[in-house]
C-alpha positions in Angstrom: -25.0 41.4 26.7 -21.8 40.3 24.9 -19.1 42.9 24.7 -18.7 44.0 21.0 -15.1 44.5 20.1 -15.1 46.0 16.6 -11.7 47.2 15.6 -12.1 50.6 14.1 -8.9 52.2 12.7 -8.5 56.0 12.8 -7.6 56.9 9.2 -7.4 60.7 8.8 -7.8 60.4 5.0 -10.8 58.2 5.2 -12.7 58.8 8.4 -15.5 56.6 9.8 -18.7 58.6 10.0 -21.7 57.1 12.0 -25.4 57.5 12.1 -27.3 58.9 15.1 -29.7 56.7 17.1 -32.6 58.6 15.6 -31.3 58.1 12.0 -31.0 54.3 12.7 -34.5 54.2 14.2 -35.9 55.9 11.1 -33.9 53.5 8.9 -35.4 50.5 10.7 -38.9 51.9 10.5 -38.6 52.5 6.8 -37.4 48.9 6.2 -39.9 47.5 8.8 -37.0 45.6 10.4 -35.2 45.5 13.7 -31.5 45.5 13.2 -29.2 43.2 15.4 -27.4 45.0 18.2 -24.0 44.5 16.6 -25.2 46.0 13.3 -26.6 49.1 15.2 -23.3 49.6 16.9 -21.5 49.4 13.6 -23.9 51.9 12.0 -23.3 54.3 15.0 -19.6 54.3 14.1 -19.5 53.8 10.4 -23.0 53.9 8.9 -22.5 57.0 6.7 -18.9 56.2 5.8 -16.7 53.2 6.6 -13.0 53.0 5.9 -13.3 49.2 5.9 -16.7 47.9 4.9 -19.3 50.4 3.5 -22.9 49.3 3.9 -25.9 50.4 1.8 -27.5 53.5 3.4 -30.3 54.1 0.9 -33.6 52.6 2.3 -35.3 52.4 -1.1 -32.3 50.5 -2.6 -32.2 48.3 0.5 -36.0 47.5 0.1 -35.3 46.5 -3.5 -32.4 44.2 -2.7 -34.4 42.6 0.1 -37.0 41.5 -2.4 -34.3 40.4 -4.9 -32.7 38.3 -2.2 -35.9 36.7 -1.2 -36.7 35.8 -4.8 -33.2 34.3 -5.2 -33.7 32.2 -2.0 -37.1 31.0 -3.3 -35.5 29.9 -6.6 -33.0 27.9 -4.6 -36.0 26.3 -2.9 -34.8 27.6 0.4 -37.6 28.6 2.8 -38.5 32.3 2.3 -37.9 34.2 5.4 -39.4 37.6 6.0 -36.7 38.2 8.6 -33.8 38.0 6.1 -31.9 41.3 6.0 -29.6 41.9 3.1 -27.1 44.6 4.2 -25.2 44.7 0.9 -25.4 43.6 -2.7 -22.4 43.6 -5.0 -22.3 43.4 -8.7 -19.0 42.7 -10.4 -17.6 41.7 -13.8 -15.0 39.0 -14.0 -12.6 39.3 -17.0 -11.5 35.7 -16.7 -15.0 34.3 -17.2 -16.2 37.3 -19.2 -19.4 37.6 -17.3 -21.2 39.5 -14.6 -21.7 38.1 -11.1 -23.7 39.3 -8.2 -23.6 38.5 -4.5 -25.8 39.2 -1.5 -24.5 39.5 2.1 -27.2 39.0 4.6 -28.4 38.1 8.1 -31.1 35.7 9.2 -32.7 37.7 11.9 -34.3 34.6 13.5 -30.8 33.7 14.7 -28.8 35.5 17.4 -30.3 39.0 17.5 -27.2 40.5 19.1 -24.4 39.4 16.8 -25.8 37.1 14.0 -23.8 35.1 11.5 -23.5 36.5 8.0 -24.5 34.5 5.0 -23.3 35.0 1.4 -25.4 34.2 -1.6 -23.2 34.1 -4.7 -22.3 32.0 -7.8 -19.7 29.2 -7.6 -18.2 27.1 -10.4 -19.6 23.6 -10.3 -17.5 21.8 -13.0 -13.9 21.3 -13.9 -14.3 23.1 -17.2 -15.0 26.4 -15.3 -18.0 27.0 -17.5 -21.0 26.1 -15.3 -22.1 28.1 -12.3 -24.6 27.6 -9.5 -25.9 30.0 -6.9 -25.2 28.9 -3.3 -25.5 30.2 0.2 -22.4 29.9 2.4 -22.1 30.8 6.1 -19.5 33.5 7.0 -18.3 34.7 10.4 -20.5 36.5 12.9 -20.7 40.2 12.1 -18.1 41.5 14.6 -15.5 38.9 13.5 -16.3 39.6 9.8 -15.7 43.4 10.3 -12.5 42.7 12.3 -11.2 40.4 9.6 -11.9 43.0 6.9 -10.0 45.6 9.1 -7.1 43.2 9.5 -7.0 42.7 5.7 -6.8 46.4 5.0 -4.8 47.7 8.0 -2.8 44.7 9.2 -3.1 43.1 12.6 -3.7 45.2 15.7 -1.1 46.1 18.4 -3.0 43.9 20.8 -2.6 40.9 18.4 1.2 41.7 18.1 1.4 41.6 21.9 -0.5 38.3 22.0 2.0 37.0 19.4 5.1 37.9 21.5 5.5 34.3 22.8 5.4 33.0 19.2 8.0 35.6 18.2 10.3 34.6 21.1 10.0 30.9 20.2 10.6 31.5 16.5 13.7 33.7 17.1 16.1 30.9 18.2 14.8 28.6 15.4 15.4 31.3 12.8 18.9 31.9 14.1 19.6 28.2 14.0 18.4 27.8 10.4 20.4 30.9 9.3 23.5 29.5 11.0 23.1 26.1 9.3 22.7 27.8 5.9 25.7 30.0 6.5 27.9 26.9 7.3 26.5 25.2 4.2 27.6 28.2 2.0 31.0 28.3 3.6 31.4 24.5 3.2 30.5 24.7 -0.5 33.0 27.5 -1.1 35.8 25.5 0.6 35.0 22.4 -1.4 34.9 24.3 -4.7 38.4 25.8 -4.1 
């Protein structure tokens, strides 16, 4: 099985709190679904509280949004799939457009059961006047990459990434020094010419 490399950041003011294996099993049974391995691992670390990406933990609410998502997919004339799992629904108001939007983040469980891709169903603008919208499904990263990207957005890149970037830093240092030297000579030259 693929090694999952979620990047979890220890944040003393906002701790990750996970679910037990028993709690996850009860959750799956209530929803009549089998979660992907990557999602189970995420729930074990951050299922009750996540300092990066909270997921819905109420099984009744999750059942309701599963049905809402399936209805939306049917309206788009996409094949209904009983193995679609919506892990989060977001509602938000956009002041610019003065209207409410909703989005669904979901897995297609027929795909890779270990680390599936995420899909987003949301509304996008379809004309230049910014007054017509259409619901559309877009493919996101796989789940592990998605969470790591969210972690990077909130906490910056990891120490490991800084170490991987050392050759880039070394290469860019002489270039930066050369550019600054040229700029300094230009400033000095302009001061001499202006005297």
